[in-house]
N, C-alpha and C positions, 0 to 999 in steps of 0.2 A: 482494505481492512482484512486481508487474508490472515489465516491462522487462528480464526475463532470469533473475533468480534462481529464479523458480518454474518447476519442470519436472515432468513426469509421474513421473519417477524419484524426485524429492523427495517429492511428494505421496503416492505409493504407499508409499515407505519409512516415512514418518511414520504413515500409516494402518495398515500392517502391523505396526508396532511398538506399536500401542495408542492412538495419538493420532488426530486427524482432520486428514489432509492436505488442503491446498487448492491448486487451480489458479488462477492469476491470469489473468483473461480480458482485462484492460486492454491496449490497444494491439495487440490481435490481431484478425484477421478472424473471422467466425463459423465459417468453414471450419477455421481453425486451432484454435479452441476445440473444435470437434467432434472433430478429430483427436486432441487432447490428452486429451479425456475417454475416447475409445476406447483410447488407448495406456495410460492409467492403469488402465482396467478389464482390460487384458491383463496388467498387472503385479500387480494385487491384486484380491481379492474383497472387501476390507474397505471400509467406508464412506469417502467423501471428499466434499469440497465444491468449489464454484466461486465465485469472487468477481467481481462485476460493478461497473463504474463507472456510476452513474446520471447521464445527461447533463442539463445545465442550459442555459438560454439563454445566449448570449454576453454577457459583462459587460466585454469589452475596449473600450478607447478607441482608435480607429484612429490618432489623432494620436500617442498615447503609444507604440503599436506601431511606428509609423514612426520615431520618435526612437530607440527601443530597437534597431531594426534597424541604424540607422546606428552605434550604439555597438558592437553585436556584430560589425560588419563587420571591425573590427580583429582580433578573435579568429579570425574565419573566414579572413581572409587568412593568419594565422599557420599555419593547418593546410591551406591551399590548398583551401578549400571556400567555398561561398557560404551566406549566411544563408538558412534555410528560409523558405518562404512562410507568413505568419501565417493559416493556414486554420482554419476552424471545422468540426468534425464531431461526430457523436454516438456515435463509437466503435462503429459498427455495432450499435447498441442493439437494434432490433427483431429483427434476424436472430439475435443472440446469445440473446435471450429465447426465440425459437423453438427453437434448438438445445438450450438448457438444459431447457426444458419437455419436449421430445421424448426426450432421452437421460436425463433425470431422475436426476442425481446426488443423493446423500442430502440435501445441504444446498446452498443458494445464499445467499451474503451480498452485501449491497449497501453501497457506500460513496459519499460525496460528496452524498448526499441520501436521503430516504426515497422509494422507488418508490410509485406510486399503489396504493391498496388493491386495485384490480382486478388489478394485477400480482402482488401478494402472494397473493391468492386463486387466481389462475391457477397459480402455482407449487405451492401447497399442494394443489390439486385433482389435481396430478400426483404427489403423494406426496413433495414436496420441502419440507423444513423451511426457514424463512426467518429470516435474521439480518440486522439492520440496524446499521451502525456509527454511533455517536453520540459527540459530544464535549462536550455540555452537557446540562443537565437539560431545557431547552426542546426540544432535538432528541430526547431520549429520550421525552418525552411525545408529540411528533408522530409518532415512529416507532411507538410502541405503538398509536396510534390507527389505523394501517394494518392491524393484525391480525397483525403479525410474531410469530413464535414465541419469539424471544429477541433481546437487544440485545448488541452488542459495544461496551463503553465504552472509548474510546481516550483515554488520558491524554496530556499534552503530552510525555511522555518518549519516545513512539513515534517510530520512524524512518520515513522516507518521507512520503508525503502525509498531511496532516491530513484526516480525514473530514468536516470542517466543512461544514454545509449551505450557509451563507452564506459563500462563498469569500473575499469581501473584508472580512469581519469580523475584528477582532483575534483572535489565537489565545487560546483559553481556557487560562490558566496554572494552573488548579487541578490539583494533583498527582493521580495516579491513585487513590490510596486514598481521600482525601476525596471525589473525584468519584464513585467507586463508591458511597460511602455516600449521597451526595445523590441519585443516580439510583435506588438501591434504596428510598429513602424516597418517591420520586415515582411510581414505576411498579411494577406487580406481576409483571413478566416476569422470567424467568431472565436473569442478566447474566453476560457473559464479560468478563474483564479483559484489556486490551491496553495496552502501553506500558512499556518498561523491564524486561520479563520475560525474564531471561537465566539465572537460577539457580533451584535448588529453593527457596531461601529466598524469592525473589520470588514464586514460585508459592504457597508456603505463606501468605504475607502476604495475597495477593489472595483466596485461598479463605477465610481466616479473616475477611476483611472481609465476605464474603457472596457472592462470585462463585461460580458453579457450575463454571467452567472458566477457563483462561487461553489467550490467543492470543499466539504468539511469532513474530516475523518476523526481526528482527536476529539472534537467537540461531542461526538456520539459514543465515545468509549464508555461513558458512565450512564448511557441510556438503559432503561429497564429492559428493553427488547434486545440489547446487544449481547453477544456471547462472550464478552470479555471475561477472562479468567478471574476468579476472586482475588488472587494475589496481585494481579495487574490492576484491577479496579481499586483495590485498597491503596496501592502505592501512589495512584494519581492524586489522592487527597492527603497523603501522609507527609508530615513535616520532615520525615527522614530524607526525602528526596527533594533536592532543591534546584536541580538543573538538568538539562538534557545535553547529549553530545552525539555526534555522528561517529559510528563505529562499523567495522566489518567483522568484529569478533564473533558474532552469532551466526552469520550466514555467508560470509565471504563477499558480501556486497554492501556498499555503504547504506546505512539506515540510521535514523535518529530515534533515540529513546532516553528514558530516565537514566542518569548516570548511576551505575551500581558497581558492586565488587567485581563481577565478571568482566565488565568493561575495563576496570582498573587493572585487573590481572592480565588480560589478554589483548587489549586493543593494540598495543605496540607491536606485538608479534604475530597477530592474525594475518594470514595470507589472503590474497585475492583468490576467489574460487567459488563461484555460485553455479549450481546449487550444492557442490560438494561439501563446503563447510556447513551449510544448512543441515545436511543429513548427518554430519559428524556430531553436531551439538544437539540435535533433536532429543536423544535419550536423556541428556543432562538437563535440558530445559524442561522436558516433560516431568522428570522426577522432582526437580526443584519446585515446579508449580504444584505438584501433588502434596508436597510437605509444607507449602506456603512460604518458601524461601524466595523472597523478591530479589535476592542478590545472585541468584543462579539462573534467572530467566530474562528474556528480552522484554522490556517494558516500553514498547514503542509508544512514542508521544511526541507531539510537536512542541514548539517553544511556548505556545499559549496554553499549555495543559493546566496551569494553576488557575486559569480563569474559566475552566469548564464547570458545568453544573451537573448535578445528578437529577434524574427525573425521566419522564416519558420522552419518547422521540418527538412527540408533538410539542412538549415543553421546550425542548432544546431547539427545535425548528423555529419556534416563535422567538427564542432568544437570539437567533441568528438573523432575523428579519427586521430590517430598518422600519 
């Protein structure tokens, strides 16, 4: 839930209620992550986790980025901003690893790739359990080989970014339940189910399939404690938005959100390139959010968004519990 929805207040409330709250470290500096871990510890003595994006080498085509920038200029002009520079960075990876190891939250999870086995051991030696997000059986096998403690199996129903290791590969369309079964047959690690989990019935089905726990993101976007932007929060319950789709128009990496005009205008032409495209569209998305234009911002949401509820994190946690 990087980009705003994740807050220390939300993570602490979920953990205090008997779940395992997570802080999203993506798009933040190491200093910000350190501050949020400390704030969460001020709010609760219960266990919680931190999620990190594993950096990969750039896979963007400069010529395609140039063409996309020209296309985005029309949107930027509409909001009186400029297209952001297509810069590459590693999301402050090394510094964040140092912070997490030193402050030692109970769990650290990784997305976008499997970290090296040495990183996994480094975390475990500090008393931190390691979870790696996977979207295919092949990824699950590779993640298990690093020595991870558990896997989070992300089905295509999930909102936000796909955790796919090969970012340019087609999205695996195998639904969560059969994907869980495939991964359980392939590896011997505990498996956490993610993707479309928004009710107690969803939780029950995943547990019955063999998952030891479920992970919910979209379900908490409307929580009082969440930092979800007003334009995003409103769109989740608006009759104007009737479906979700997977796109790389906003960030250059496949992600699922509510279908809006930005996707319609740019999905077909958006190049692969993360985080370059993310940085290019950031000024546009920020300006659109400021004026309340839901058609110019990424409205990350899973397929179960219409069944989510508004309320406290505790209310939502109860609604997810069989």
